C-alpha positions as a LaTeX table, in Angstrom:
\begin{tabular}{lrrr}
\hline
Residue & $x$ (\AA) & $y$ (\AA) & $z$ (\AA) \\
\hline
Met1 & 0.00 & 0.00 & 0.00 \\
Asn2 & 1.35 & 3.43 & $-0.89$ \\
Gln3 & 1.17 & 6.10 & 1.77 \\
Pro4 & 2.89 & 9.40 & 2.54 \\
Gln5 & 6.26 & 8.89 & 4.19 \\
Gly6 & 6.47 & 9.54 & 7.90 \\
Gln7 & 7.17 & 13.12 & 8.88 \\
Arg8 & 9.97 & 14.37 & 11.09 \\
Ser9 & 9.17 & 15.78 & 14.48 \\
Arg10 & 10.23 & 19.19 & 15.74 \\
Lys11 & 12.72 & 19.08 & 18.58 \\
Asp12 & 12.69 & 22.00 & 21.03 \\
Leu13 & 15.42 & 20.95 & 23.47 \\
Ala14 & 19.16 & 21.20 & 22.97 \\
Cys15 & 19.59 & 17.98 & 24.95 \\
Thr16 & 17.49 & 16.09 & 22.37 \\
Ala17 & 20.09 & 16.73 & 19.67 \\
Ala18 & 22.81 & 15.72 & 22.14 \\
Ala19 & 21.01 & 12.45 & 22.94 \\
Thr20 & 20.43 & 11.48 & 19.32 \\
Ala21 & 24.03 & 12.37 & 18.41 \\
Trp22 & 25.29 & 10.24 & 21.29 \\
Gln23 & 23.09 & 7.31 & 20.27 \\
Lys24 & 24.26 & 7.59 & 16.67 \\
Ala25 & 27.88 & 7.46 & 17.84 \\
Phe26 & 27.05 & 4.56 & 20.15 \\
Ala27 & 25.39 & 2.63 & 17.31 \\
Ala28 & 28.49 & 3.16 & 15.16 \\
Asp29 & 30.73 & 1.98 & 18.01 \\
Leu30 & 28.45 & $-0.99$ & 18.67 \\
Gln31 & 28.61 & $-1.91$ & 15.00 \\
Arg32 & 32.41 & $-1.67$ & 15.12 \\
Arg33 & 32.64 & $-3.85$ & 18.23 \\
Val34 & 30.14 & $-6.45$ & 17.02 \\
Val35 & 30.55 & $-6.57$ & 13.24 \\
Val36 & 34.18 & $-5.54$ & 12.73 \\
Gln37 & 35.90 & $-6.74$ & 15.90 \\
Gly38 & 33.63 & $-9.73$ & 16.47 \\
Glu39 & 33.06 & $-9.13$ & 20.17 \\
Pro40 & 30.49 & $-11.32$ & 21.90 \\
Phe41 & 27.11 & $-9.59$ & 22.10 \\
Val42 & 23.53 & $-10.28$ & 23.12 \\
Val43 & 20.18 & $-9.55$ & 21.46 \\
Ala44 & 17.56 & $-9.10$ & 24.20 \\
Gln45 & 14.01 & $-7.95$ & 24.66 \\
Ala46 & 13.43 & $-4.61$ & 26.42 \\
Asp47 & 11.94 & $-6.33$ & 29.49 \\
Thr48 & 15.05 & $-8.36$ & 30.33 \\
Pro49 & 17.80 & $-7.54$ & 32.88 \\
His50 & 20.04 & $-5.36$ & 30.70 \\
Glu51 & 21.95 & $-4.44$ & 33.85 \\
Ile52 & 23.56 & $-7.91$ & 33.84 \\
Phe53 & 25.01 & $-7.31$ & 30.36 \\
His54 & 26.10 & $-3.77$ & 31.21 \\
Ala55 & 27.81 & $-4.95$ & 34.40 \\
Met56 & 29.73 & $-7.54$ & 32.35 \\
Asp57 & 30.56 & $-5.07$ & 29.55 \\
Ile58 & 28.79 & $-7.25$ & 27.00 \\
Pro59 & 27.47 & $-5.24$ & 24.02 \\
Leu60 & 23.68 & $-5.33$ & 23.78 \\
Val61 & 21.27 & $-4.95$ & 20.88 \\
Thr62 & 17.75 & $-4.43$ & 22.21 \\
Asn63 & 15.23 & $-6.13$ & 19.95 \\
Gln64 & 12.66 & $-3.31$ & 20.15 \\
Trp65 & 15.37 & $-0.72$ & 19.42 \\
Trp66 & 16.48 & $-2.80$ & 16.42 \\
Ser67 & 12.88 & $-2.96$ & 15.17 \\
Ala68 & 12.43 & 0.80 & 15.60 \\
Tyr69 & 15.75 & 1.35 & 13.81 \\
Ile70 & 14.58 & $-0.79$ & 10.87 \\
Ser71 & 11.21 & 0.97 & 10.85 \\
Ala72 & 12.75 & 4.45 & 10.89 \\
Lys73 & 14.73 & 3.48 & 7.80 \\
Gln74 & 11.40 & 2.59 & 6.09 \\
Leu75 & 12.42 & $-1.06$ & 5.69 \\
Ser76 & 9.61 & $-2.74$ & 7.61 \\
Gly77 & 7.45 & $-3.35$ & 4.50 \\
Pro78 & 9.99 & $-5.39$ & 2.51 \\
Tyr79 & 11.00 & $-7.38$ & 5.59 \\
Val80 & 7.41 & $-8.20$ & 6.55 \\
Asp81 & 6.90 & $-9.34$ & 2.96 \\
Ala82 & 9.98 & $-11.56$ & 3.28 \\
Met83 & 8.42 & $-13.28$ & 6.29 \\
Thr84 & 5.18 & $-13.83$ & 4.42 \\
Asp85 & 7.06 & $-15.20$ & 1.43 \\
Ala86 & 8.83 & $-17.63$ & 3.78 \\
Gly87 & 5.46 & $-18.99$ & 4.87 \\
Tyr88 & 4.96 & $-17.09$ & 8.11 \\
Pro89 & 1.42 & $-15.79$ & 8.83 \\
Glu90 & 0.66 & $-12.22$ & 7.85 \\
Asn91 & $-0.77$ & $-11.41$ & 11.27 \\
Gly92 & 2.38 & $-12.03$ & 13.31 \\
Cys93 & 3.58 & $-9.49$ & 15.89 \\
Lys94 & 5.79 & $-7.06$ & 13.97 \\
Tyr95 & 7.45 & $-5.36$ & 16.94 \\
Cys96 & 9.01 & $-8.59$ & 18.23 \\
Ser97 & 9.57 & $-10.32$ & 14.88 \\
Leu98 & 10.95 & $-7.55$ & 12.62 \\
Gly99 & 14.51 & $-8.56$ & 13.56 \\
Leu100 & 13.76 & $-12.12$ & 12.55 \\
Ala101 & 12.25 & $-10.79$ & 9.32 \\
Cys102 & 15.44 & $-8.86$ & 8.58 \\
Thr103 & 17.49 & $-12.02$ & 9.12 \\
Leu104 & 15.17 & $-14.07$ & 6.88 \\
Ala105 & 15.28 & $-11.43$ & 4.12 \\
Asn106 & 19.06 & $-11.95$ & 4.08 \\
Asp107 & 19.75 & $-8.84$ & 2.01 \\
Pro108 & 23.01 & $-7.24$ & 3.20 \\
Arg109 & 22.56 & $-4.41$ & 0.71 \\
Thr110 & 19.52 & $-3.02$ & 2.52 \\
Ala111 & 19.86 & $-4.34$ & 6.07 \\
Pro112 & 21.23 & $-2.03$ & 8.77 \\
Trp113 & 24.87 & $-3.01$ & 9.38 \\
Gly114 & 24.49 & $-5.45$ & 6.49 \\
Gly115 & 22.43 & $-7.59$ & 8.88 \\
Leu116 & 23.20 & $-8.83$ & 12.38 \\
Pro117 & 26.15 & $-11.18$ & 12.83 \\
Thr118 & 25.75 & $-14.17$ & 15.12 \\
Pro119 & 25.03 & $-13.08$ & 18.71 \\
Thr120 & 26.28 & $-15.00$ & 21.72 \\
Leu121 & 22.72 & $-15.35$ & 22.99 \\
Leu122 & 19.15 & $-14.25$ & 22.37 \\
Val123 & 17.33 & $-13.43$ & 25.63 \\
Ala124 & 13.61 & $-12.81$ & 26.17 \\
Arg125 & 10.88 & $-13.17$ & 28.79 \\
Leu126 & 8.01 & $-15.42$ & 27.76 \\
Thr127 & 5.38 & $-12.71$ & 28.10 \\
Cys128 & 3.12 & $-13.99$ & 25.31 \\
Asp129 & 2.72 & $-17.12$ & 23.20 \\
Cys130 & 4.64 & $-15.82$ & 20.19 \\
Ile131 & 7.91 & $-14.99$ & 21.99 \\
Gln132 & 9.18 & $-18.56$ & 22.28 \\
His133 & 8.43 & $-19.25$ & 18.61 \\
Val134 & 9.94 & $-16.00$ & 17.30 \\
Phe135 & 13.12 & $-16.16$ & 19.37 \\
Gly136 & 13.54 & $-19.91$ & 18.96 \\
Gln137 & 13.35 & $-19.64$ & 15.19 \\
Trp138 & 15.50 & $-16.50$ & 15.13 \\
Ala139 & 18.17 & $-18.30$ & 17.16 \\
Ser140 & 18.05 & $-21.16$ & 14.67 \\
Ala141 & 18.34 & $-18.78$ & 11.70 \\
Leu142 & 21.31 & $-17.00$ & 13.31 \\
Gly143 & 22.97 & $-20.19$ & 14.52 \\
Thr144 & 22.93 & $-19.32$ & 18.21 \\
Glu145 & 21.08 & $-20.14$ & 21.45 \\
Phe146 & 17.89 & $-18.73$ & 22.93 \\
Phe147 & 17.82 & $-18.22$ & 26.72 \\
Pro148 & 14.19 & $-17.82$ & 27.86 \\
Leu149 & 13.12 & $-16.20$ & 31.13 \\
Glu150 & 9.82 & $-17.22$ & 32.68 \\
Ala151 & 6.95 & $-14.78$ & 33.15 \\
Pro152 & 4.89 & $-16.35$ & 35.96 \\
Ala153 & 1.43 & $-15.12$ & 36.87 \\
Trp154 & 1.13 & $-12.20$ & 39.27 \\
Thr155 & $-1.36$ & $-13.25$ & 41.94 \\
Arg156 & $-1.63$ & $-9.94$ & 43.83 \\
Arg157 & $-3.91$ & $-7.51$ & 41.99 \\
Asp158 & $-2.97$ & $-4.02$ & 43.08 \\
Pro159 & $-4.24$ & $-1.19$ & 40.84 \\
Glu160 & $-2.13$ & 1.28 & 42.86 \\
Trp161 & 1.14 & $-0.68$ & 42.62 \\
Phe162 & 2.96 & 2.50 & 41.57 \\
Leu163 & 2.50 & 4.10 & 45.00 \\
Arg164 & 4.58 & 1.46 & 46.82 \\
Ser165 & 6.90 & 0.02 & 44.19 \\
Asn166 & 10.04 & 1.98 & 45.10 \\
Glu167 & 10.30 & 0.99 & 48.78 \\
His168 & 8.02 & $-2.03$ & 49.16 \\
Trp169 & 8.99 & $-3.81$ & 45.96 \\
Glu170 & 9.22 & $-7.29$ & 47.47 \\
Glu171 & 5.63 & $-7.13$ & 48.69 \\
Val172 & 4.33 & $-5.53$ & 45.49 \\
Tyr173 & 6.03 & $-7.91$ & 43.05 \\
Glu174 & 5.84 & $-11.03$ & 45.28 \\
Pro175 & 8.85 & $-12.86$ & 46.80 \\
Glu176 & 8.33 & $-16.08$ & 44.82 \\
Arg177 & 8.35 & $-14.32$ & 41.46 \\
Ile178 & 11.44 & $-12.29$ & 42.41 \\
Ala179 & 13.26 & $-15.42$ & 43.64 \\
Leu180 & 12.53 & $-17.27$ & 40.40 \\
Leu181 & 13.97 & $-14.48$ & 38.27 \\
Val182 & 17.03 & $-14.16$ & 40.51 \\
Ala183 & 17.71 & $-17.88$ & 40.04 \\
Glu184 & 17.32 & $-17.54$ & 36.27 \\
Met185 & 19.60 & $-14.50$ & 36.20 \\
Arg186 & 22.27 & $-16.49$ & 38.02 \\
Glu187 & 21.97 & $-19.22$ & 35.37 \\
Leu188 & 22.24 & $-16.53$ & 32.68 \\
Ile189 & 25.39 & $-15.10$ & 34.30 \\
Thr190 & 26.99 & $-18.55$ & 34.44 \\
Leu191 & 26.24 & $-19.13$ & 30.77 \\
Leu192 & 27.54 & $-15.68$ & 29.77 \\
Glu193 & 30.75 & $-16.20$ & 31.73 \\
Arg194 & 31.31 & $-19.54$ & 30.02 \\
Arg195 & 30.52 & $-18.21$ & 26.54 \\
Thr196 & 32.36 & $-14.86$ & 26.73 \\
Gly197 & 35.17 & $-15.34$ & 29.25 \\
Arg198 & 33.99 & $-12.20$ & 31.05 \\
Arg199 & 33.28 & $-12.19$ & 34.78 \\
Phe200 & 30.31 & $-10.85$ & 36.68 \\
Asp201 & 31.21 & $-8.49$ & 39.55 \\
Pro202 & 28.41 & $-8.04$ & 42.16 \\
Ala203 & 29.99 & $-4.78$ & 43.33 \\
Arg204 & 29.74 & $-3.38$ & 39.83 \\
Leu205 & 26.04 & $-4.27$ & 39.70 \\
Gln206 & 25.51 & $-2.55$ & 43.07 \\
Leu207 & 27.12 & 0.65 & 41.75 \\
Leu208 & 25.10 & 0.43 & 38.54 \\
Met209 & 21.85 & 0.10 & 40.50 \\
Glu210 & 22.73 & 3.13 & 42.64 \\
Arg211 & 23.43 & 5.21 & 39.53 \\
Ile212 & 20.19 & 4.05 & 37.96 \\
Asn213 & 18.29 & 5.28 & 41.00 \\
Glu214 & 19.90 & 8.70 & 40.54 \\
Gln215 & 19.13 & 8.74 & 36.81 \\
Glu216 & 15.50 & 7.71 & 37.25 \\
Gly217 & 15.10 & 10.24 & 40.04 \\
Tyr218 & 15.84 & 13.04 & 37.56 \\
Ile219 & 13.33 & 11.54 & 35.10 \\
Ala220 & 10.71 & 11.33 & 37.86 \\
Glu221 & 11.28 & 15.03 & 38.62 \\
Ile222 & 10.64 & 15.86 & 34.97 \\
Ser223 & 7.45 & 13.81 & 34.99 \\
Arg224 & 6.18 & 15.74 & 38.01 \\
Met225 & 7.06 & 19.08 & 36.39 \\
Ile226 & 5.26 & 18.22 & 33.16 \\
Gly227 & 2.18 & 17.07 & 35.05 \\
Glu228 & 2.01 & 20.34 & 37.00 \\
Ala229 & 3.15 & 22.89 & 34.41 \\
Arg230 & 0.74 & 24.88 & 32.26 \\
Pro231 & 1.56 & 25.01 & 29.42 \\
Cys232 & 3.34 & 21.70 & 28.90 \\
Pro233 & 7.05 & 22.60 & 28.53 \\
Val234 & 7.92 & 19.75 & 26.12 \\
Ser235 & 5.86 & 17.43 & 23.98 \\
Ile236 & 6.51 & 13.70 & 23.79 \\
Ala237 & 8.60 & 14.31 & 20.65 \\
Asp238 & 11.29 & 15.53 & 23.05 \\
Gln239 & 10.32 & 13.34 & 25.98 \\
Met240 & 10.75 & 10.02 & 24.16 \\
Pro241 & 14.38 & 10.32 & 22.97 \\
Asn242 & 15.59 & 12.01 & 26.15 \\
Thr243 & 14.04 & 9.25 & 28.24 \\
Met244 & 14.60 & 6.14 & 26.13 \\
Ile245 & 18.11 & 6.73 & 24.80 \\
Pro246 & 19.52 & 7.05 & 28.34 \\
Gln247 & 17.30 & 4.13 & 29.36 \\
Trp248 & 19.13 & 1.81 & 26.93 \\
His249 & 22.34 & 2.79 & 28.78 \\
Arg250 & 20.91 & 3.19 & 32.26 \\
Gly251 & 23.40 & 3.62 & 35.03 \\
Ser252 & 26.28 & 4.73 & 32.80 \\
Glu253 & 27.98 & 8.02 & 33.60 \\
Trp254 & 26.66 & 9.47 & 30.35 \\
Ala255 & 23.06 & 8.39 & 31.03 \\
Val256 & 23.03 & 9.88 & 34.55 \\
Ala257 & 24.56 & 13.14 & 33.35 \\
His258 & 22.13 & 13.36 & 30.43 \\
Ala259 & 19.08 & 12.78 & 32.64 \\
Arg260 & 20.30 & 15.61 & 34.86 \\
Arg261 & 20.77 & 17.87 & 31.82 \\
Phe262 & 17.28 & 16.98 & 30.58 \\
Arg263 & 15.84 & 17.82 & 34.03 \\
Asp264 & 17.60 & 21.17 & 34.12 \\
Glu265 & 16.50 & 22.17 & 30.62 \\
Val266 & 12.85 & 21.29 & 31.31 \\
Ala267 & 12.98 & 23.18 & 34.62 \\
Ala268 & 14.30 & 26.26 & 32.82 \\
Arg269 & 11.41 & 26.12 & 30.34 \\
Val270 & 8.87 & 25.75 & 33.16 \\
Ala271 & 10.37 & 28.73 & 34.98 \\
Ala272 & 10.21 & 30.82 & 31.80 \\
Gly273 & 6.62 & 29.75 & 31.02 \\
Val274 & 7.66 & 28.29 & 27.66 \\
Gly275 & 5.28 & 25.74 & 26.13 \\
Ala276 & 5.54 & 23.09 & 23.44 \\
Ala277 & 2.71 & 24.81 & 21.58 \\
Ala278 & 2.10 & 28.53 & 21.20 \\
Asn279 & $-1.52$ & 28.19 & 22.32 \\
Glu280 & $-2.08$ & 25.01 & 24.33 \\
Arg281 & $-5.77$ & 24.23 & 24.67 \\
Leu282 & $-5.91$ & 20.43 & 24.86 \\
Arg283 & $-3.67$ & 18.02 & 26.74 \\
Leu284 & $-3.50$ & 14.60 & 25.11 \\
Met285 & $-2.33$ & 11.22 & 26.37 \\
Trp286 & $-0.63$ & 8.69 & 24.06 \\
Ile287 & $-1.00$ & 5.07 & 25.16 \\
Gly288 & 1.24 & 2.48 & 23.51 \\
Ala289 & 4.66 & 2.28 & 21.92 \\
Gly290 & 5.80 & 5.16 & 19.73 \\
Val291 & 4.89 & 5.32 & 16.06 \\
Trp292 & 8.54 & 5.04 & 15.11 \\
His293 & 7.97 & 5.47 & 11.36 \\
Asp294 & 6.11 & 8.81 & 11.74 \\
Pro295 & 7.33 & 10.84 & 14.74 \\
Gly296 & 5.88 & 14.04 & 13.26 \\
Phe297 & 2.38 & 12.68 & 13.86 \\
Tyr298 & 2.48 & 13.81 & 17.49 \\
Gln299 & 2.90 & 17.50 & 16.69 \\
Ala300 & 0.57 & 17.75 & 13.70 \\
Leu301 & $-2.31$ & 19.33 & 15.64 \\
Glu302 & $-0.40$ & 21.63 & 17.98 \\
Glu303 & $-0.82$ & 24.83 & 16.01 \\
Arg304 & $-4.15$ & 24.01 & 14.36 \\
Leu305 & $-6.05$ & 22.90 & 17.47 \\
Gly306 & $-3.65$ & 23.64 & 20.33 \\
Ala307 & $-3.62$ & 19.89 & 20.98 \\
Val308 & $-0.39$ & 18.77 & 22.67 \\
Phe309 & 0.60 & 15.19 & 23.42 \\
Val310 & 1.94 & 15.76 & 26.90 \\
Trp311 & 2.02 & 12.12 & 28.08 \\
Ser312 & 3.42 & 8.82 & 26.89 \\
Met313 & 4.38 & 5.85 & 29.04 \\
Tyr314 & 8.14 & 6.13 & 28.70 \\
Leu315 & 8.89 & 9.11 & 30.93 \\
Pro316 & 6.41 & 8.67 & 33.85 \\
Phe317 & 7.11 & 4.91 & 33.93 \\
Ala318 & 10.71 & 5.53 & 35.04 \\
Gly319 & 9.96 & 6.56 & 38.61 \\
Pro320 & 7.70 & 3.73 & 39.81 \\
Gln321 & 9.21 & 0.92 & 37.73 \\
Tyr322 & 12.97 & 1.60 & 37.91 \\
Ile323 & 13.73 & 3.28 & 41.25 \\
Arg324 & 14.40 & 0.70 & 43.97 \\
Ala325 & 15.51 & 0.79 & 47.60 \\
Ile326 & 18.41 & $-1.66$ & 47.10 \\
Arg327 & 19.12 & $-2.53$ & 50.77 \\
Gly328 & 22.20 & $-4.58$ & 49.88 \\
Arg329 & 20.20 & $-6.88$ & 47.56 \\
Pro330 & 20.90 & $-5.62$ & 44.05 \\
Met331 & 19.94 & $-8.88$ & 42.30 \\
Asp332 & 16.57 & $-9.04$ & 44.08 \\
Ala333 & 15.90 & $-5.34$ & 43.49 \\
Leu334 & 16.77 & $-5.79$ & 39.81 \\
Ala335 & 14.48 & $-8.81$ & 39.53 \\
Ser336 & 11.60 & $-6.79$ & 41.00 \\
Arg337 & 12.18 & $-4.17$ & 38.30 \\
Ile338 & 12.09 & $-6.71$ & 35.48 \\
Cys339 & 9.59 & $-9.38$ & 36.54 \\
Ser340 & 6.49 & $-7.28$ & 35.81 \\
Met341 & 7.72 & $-4.63$ & 33.38 \\
Asn342 & 5.38 & $-5.62$ & 30.55 \\
Glu343 & 2.52 & $-6.57$ & 32.83 \\
Val344 & 2.12 & $-3.13$ & 34.40 \\
Leu345 & 2.15 & $-1.54$ & 30.94 \\
His346 & $-0.28$ & $-3.89$ & 29.24 \\
Leu347 & $-2.44$ & $-5.88$ & 31.65 \\
Pro348 & $-5.35$ & $-4.92$ & 33.92 \\
Pro349 & $-5.72$ & $-3.92$ & 36.69 \\
Trp350 & $-2.14$ & $-2.58$ & 36.80 \\
Met351 & $-2.23$ & $-0.82$ & 33.41 \\
Asn352 & $-5.59$ & 0.90 & 33.75 \\
Gly353 & $-5.11$ & 1.77 & 37.43 \\
Trp354 & $-1.85$ & 3.57 & 36.71 \\
Met355 & $-3.03$ & 5.30 & 33.54 \\
Val356 & $-6.22$ & 6.67 & 35.09 \\
Ser357 & $-4.09$ & 8.03 & 37.93 \\
Glu358 & $-1.67$ & 9.59 & 35.43 \\
Ala359 & $-4.50$ & 11.15 & 33.41 \\
Arg360 & $-5.78$ & 12.86 & 36.55 \\
Arg361 & $-2.30$ & 13.95 & 37.64 \\
Cys362 & $-1.51$ & 15.53 & 34.25 \\
Gly363 & $-4.89$ & 17.11 & 33.54 \\
Ile364 & $-5.49$ & 15.02 & 30.42 \\
Asp365 & $-8.41$ & 16.09 & 28.22 \\
Ala366 & $-8.40$ & 13.08 & 25.87 \\
Ala367 & $-6.40$ & 9.92 & 25.17 \\
Val368 & $-5.32$ & 8.13 & 22.00 \\
Ile369 & $-4.55$ & 4.40 & 22.26 \\
Leu370 & $-2.45$ & 2.57 & 19.69 \\
Val371 & $-3.96$ & $-0.87$ & 19.05 \\
Pro372 & $-1.60$ & $-2.87$ & 16.80 \\
Pro373 & $-3.90$ & $-5.41$ & 15.13 \\
Asp374 & $-1.30$ & $-8.21$ & 15.29 \\
Asn375 & 0.33 & $-7.51$ & 18.65 \\
Arg376 & $-1.51$ & $-9.42$ & 21.35 \\
Leu377 & 0.42 & $-8.03$ & 24.30 \\
Ser378 & $-0.26$ & $-4.45$ & 23.22 \\
Gln379 & $-3.96$ & $-5.26$ & 22.89 \\
Ser380 & $-4.37$ & $-7.13$ & 26.16 \\
Gly381 & $-5.49$ & $-4.37$ & 28.48 \\
Thr382 & $-6.53$ & $-1.66$ & 26.07 \\
Lys383 & $-10.29$ & $-2.20$ & 26.18 \\
Leu384 & $-10.43$ & $-2.18$ & 29.96 \\
Thr385 & $-8.09$ & 0.80 & 30.06 \\
Arg386 & $-10.30$ & 2.62 & 27.59 \\
Leu387 & $-13.36$ & 1.85 & 29.71 \\
Ala388 & $-11.58$ & 3.00 & 32.89 \\
Leu389 & $-10.48$ & 6.27 & 31.30 \\
Glu390 & $-13.91$ & 6.97 & 29.85 \\
Thr391 & $-15.48$ & 6.23 & 33.23 \\
Ala392 & $-13.07$ & 8.79 & 34.69 \\
Gly393 & $-14.30$ & 11.34 & 32.12 \\
Val394 & $-11.47$ & 11.07 & 29.57 \\
Pro395 & $-12.62$ & 10.48 & 25.97 \\
Val396 & $-10.56$ & 7.83 & 24.17 \\
Leu397 & $-9.76$ & 7.18 & 20.50 \\
Ala398 & $-8.35$ & 3.80 & 19.45 \\
Leu399 & $-6.07$ & 3.78 & 16.39 \\
Asp400 & $-5.68$ & 0.44 & 14.61 \\
Ala401 & $-2.06$ & 0.76 & 13.52 \\
Asp402 & 1.36 & $-0.74$ & 14.12 \\
Met403 & 4.33 & 0.89 & 15.80 \\
Val404 & 6.89 & $-0.39$ & 13.27 \\
Asp405 & 4.92 & $-1.51$ & 10.20 \\
Ala406 & 3.96 & 1.52 & 8.11 \\
Gln407 & 2.20 & $-0.35$ & 5.31 \\
Asn408 & $-1.29$ & 0.48 & 6.61 \\
Trp409 & $-0.43$ & 3.90 & 8.02 \\
Asn410 & $-1.38$ & 7.15 & 6.34 \\
His411 & $-0.12$ & 10.28 & 8.11 \\
Asp412 & $-2.83$ & 12.63 & 6.85 \\
Ala413 & $-5.63$ & 10.15 & 7.52 \\
Met414 & $-4.44$ & 9.43 & 11.06 \\
Val415 & $-4.08$ & 13.12 & 11.90 \\
Ala416 & $-7.56$ & 13.74 & 10.50 \\
Ser417 & $-8.92$ & 10.89 & 12.65 \\
Val418 & $-7.57$ & 12.52 & 15.80 \\
Ala419 & $-8.91$ & 15.95 & 14.77 \\
Asp420 & $-12.38$ & 14.51 & 14.03 \\
Phe421 & $-12.38$ & 12.65 & 17.33 \\
Leu422 & $-11.54$ & 15.81 & 19.29 \\
Arg423 & $-14.25$ & 17.74 & 17.50 \\
Gly424 & $-16.76$ & 14.95 & 18.04 \\
Ala425 & $-15.95$ & 14.92 & 21.74 \\
Gly426 & $-16.67$ & 18.65 & 21.88 \\
Leu427 & $-13.05$ & 19.49 & 22.68 \\
Ala428 & $-12.07$ & 21.32 & 19.48 \\
\hline
\end{tabular}
């Protein structure tokens, strides 16, 4: 299907350019270490304990980052077609399988880096039925091993988990679930040490966890400022890169320093009364992963309707889900961070309880939910979250579209859908 290419977003912060420049340099260095020098590296899902790899100085390619990277280069269509041609169903989850699709396409001329070389391991939590199949077959195609992490059921249903997660994480996330992940992480460390010759240092993990707490504390400050400030000082076009790029490197000296710089720049804009839009009239909430192939979508209605996307999950998620009182137990604290990362973002009552609270905190006028038609995890809690938000007085629009597959996305049509929805709700 032919559609207008995605549009670039406007960046208002100096630190945004610094973050993207740093990530570009990091990607080039990662490519050099992995492709040219042949260092051992890992491909892992976003909801896995990246801190283990960082503490062991093992290069990491995050699967969702790789998918977004492919999507931003407008390559998702040909790679999805390659999967279909290979006999895979058309309705597979694109976000998790686009890396596999790139491998199956086997076209070094178009693939980023000429395609991924063989990783030491693939690592993922079994958060939905497709993960084991996708990563198992990807490992086979790459000639490596898949290390799965369990995702056991969460028996305690606490819609206000975010109020106690920093200090009372063992109670919130349940001792048995934490203990299981700690045991699996120890198995992962043993395997990594055997495969790479690198050694895990518990003291280094402790220091990393302390730095992560500092980094996420700055991000939590920004989240509070944005919720309170009128007008919103920065739209999610600036929030996403300044939150997620440091998040891929959490606990590093650069990431901590950048989070502090981000905090200071947002604070300066709040103090000066500077807003993301010249005439903010509507505060919008974006629920779901970013539309990585069309970042300009988020700012398309700022000037026309004064509609500003002030909220996405990435920035406000940092405080409750990453900050931990370590208490000399860095492995357990890390496990509590990881063992429910997807659940609180996608499953009721945790998802809808948190998002209703966030909508109230930030003065949200309306919400837009991304509903990828082929991504079961991203669909799981959306209907109940929509109902909860509407019950709380927040109108909700659901967009049937994919975060990395642009084949059924039309920028003008999607912007028009949001504008019509706001008018129909009596907001514009």
